[in-house]
N, C-alpha and C positions, 0 to 999 in steps of 0.2 A: 348215733352217729359217734365215729371217732374223735378223739383229740386233735389228730392230726389232720382232719376234715374241717372241722370246728377252726383249725388254724389258717388254713389255705383260705374257706370261706372269708376269714378277717381280714387278711393280708388283700383278698381282693377286694372287699370293702372298701380298706381301705387307698387301695389304690383307684377304684373307683372315684372315691371322693377328693383325692389330689388330682385328679385327672377333668372330675367337673369346676375346681378353683382355680388351674391354671388357663383352663379354656375361658373362666369367666376374665381371669387377670388380661387375658388376648384380647379379647374382647375391649376391653376398658382404656390397653395402649391403643387402637385402633381409632376407636372415639376421643383421643385426647389428638391423635396423630390428626385425624380426619379435621377436626375442631381446630386445630393450627392453621391446615392448609387452606380452609375455608374461608379463614380470617388473612393470610395471605393474600388470596386470591379474588374473594370476596364472592366463592362458589356457594351456592345456594341451594345445589343439588348436594354439597356434604355436607349442609346446615342441617337440612332435610333428613340426612340420612344419621347424623348426627343424633337430631332430635327421637328421632323415630326407635332406638335403640334401646331407651330409656325402659318399655316394656319388658323387652327381654332379660336386661340387666335384673331389672327388679324381680322378677318369676326366679331368676337363675338364685338369686340369695334367698327367696324361702323355700327352693327346692333343697340347695345346700346346708342351708342351716338345718333342715329337718331331717337330712341323713346324717350330719352331725351329731343331731340328739340323739336320733333312732341310733348309732352306733355304740354310744356312750351308755343308755338305758340297755342295749340287749349284752354288748359286751363287757361291758363293767371294766375296762383297758388299764393296766400298770400306769404307774405316776408318767412315764416320761411318754406315750403313746396318747394318754388323755391331755399331754399340754399340748400337743401336736394338732390334735382334735378341736381345743380351744383355740386355738391361733388359726385352725381354717375357719372356724364362728366368727372369730371377731376378725380376721383378714378380710374375709367376703363384704362384711360392714364395709370396710375403708375402699375397697373396693367398688361397692354400689354409690359411694357418697361419692369416689373421683369421678365418675362416670356421672354424676348430680353435672359435677363440676363444667365436666364440656362441653353437659347439654346447655349448661350458661353461657358459657363462651359460642356457643354456635348461635345460640338465639340473643345474644349482645351483637353478634356479626351481623346478623339481620338487619337490626336496627342501623347500625353503621353504614349499612352498605346503600341506603336510602339517602344519605346524608354525603354530597358532595365534599366539603369541608371536611367531614371527621374523617373521610376513606383517604385526602391527603396527610395527616399529621404522621410525624414522625415516632413511630413505635418501638425501637429498635428496642429498649429493653423490656418489652413485652414478647416480643419474639426471641430474644437472648431467653428470658425465662423459662419459655413454653420449650424450648429444644432443652433445657439444663431438666427440666420438670420429666419431659418424656425420658430422658436416659434415666433419673435416677430412680424412676418408676419402673423401668424394663430390667434396670438392674437389681432392683426392691426384690421383684419377683422371681428373679434368676437367686438370686441370694438364699429367697426360701427356698429352691428347689433344691438348692445344696446343702440349706441349713447352714451357710458362710457366714459365722457370726463375723470374723473380720470384714469381709466385704459391708457386712450391716453398718457393724462400727462407723464404717470410710462413710456410706451413703447418709449416714445420721447427719456429721459433720459436713457434707456438702448442702443440705438442706438450708443454709444459712447464707449463700447464695444467692439463691431465686427469692429468699426475704428483701434483701439488699437489691436485686434490681427491682423490685417493687416498692422498695422505698424510694427509689432514684429517677422511678416514673412520677412517681406522686409529688415529688420535689420539681420537679417541672412547668407542674399542670399549671401554677398560678401564670405563670408569663404565657403562656401557649393561649390560655384564656383570656389575659389580657392583653392579649396583642390580637385577638381576632375572639369577640364574645359567638360570634355565629357557632364556634364547635365545643360549646360548652355540653350540652345533650350528648354529642357522642364521646366527649374528655371522660365525661361521669360512666359512660357504657365501658369506656377503656379501662377506668379504674375499677369496673365488678371485673370485668377479663382477665387483668392482673389479679385482681383478689383471688379469683379460681384458679387460677393456673398456682397462688401461692399457695395455697390448700390442697391442692394435688399433690404438689411438692409436701405437704404435711401427711397426707394420708400414705405417701412411699416411704416416709419417714416413720411412720406408726407400722408400718408391715415389716421394715428395718430389725424395731425394736421387738417383735415378735420372732422374728428370724432367731435375736437370740435368748429371748424369752424359753422358745424350744429347745436349742442346741445347748445352753447354760445352763438352765433353769432359776434362769435371776429377771425378774421385773427391771427394766431398765429403764422405764417410764419415768421423768422430774429429775432426774441425778445429773450431775456435772456431766460434762465430756470427758475429766480422764479420768472418770471414776469408770465413768460407761466402756470409754478403751480399754481399761483393766478386766473389766468382768467379759470383754467381747474375747481378749487374748488370755483369758486365766483357761488352765485346762482342765 
């Protein structure tokens, strides 16, 4: 087999892997959107749809990870390609976990739907943070597709806004529960939903960090924001 043929096959393997990765990312995006819409409308059909997709996500994670390992073992890629393969492997773990969080949102929604008092709670912060999480998750996947390190750095800085919405919701809970003890169970379910959204934001942030790792060859986990922006912009 010629070197040219081997190179074309390697490119095809990478393209197929990339396609599967973004297929999985699109499924997680859909799960999050459906989970938030289920919460907005207490739509049990959407709840069940989100819950049922878990098996598909789990299977995709195993299949894609195996494909990454096989390519590494067979091709022994150069450093830049190896970084990309490792990013796919780590990225699918974040995708699967984000899907798990969407499922948690759906399952908590199913519980709240049976509580009239809980359904009437003001959850503006949760709705806002859910929208933000969906946006940065989408943008993280787009940055991954383009290996856009500048956009990735912006996504990482925006994750703090989701954290603040989570804290704002938790701060007002004692007042809600004091005024109406009947909502305590649902209030705790809403805290779990808010926490799940916050973690989805964290997974989007992790994907963005992987973009910088692939594009710049720098591990930017656990470094200051100023230094992260420098690494993202450094040519």
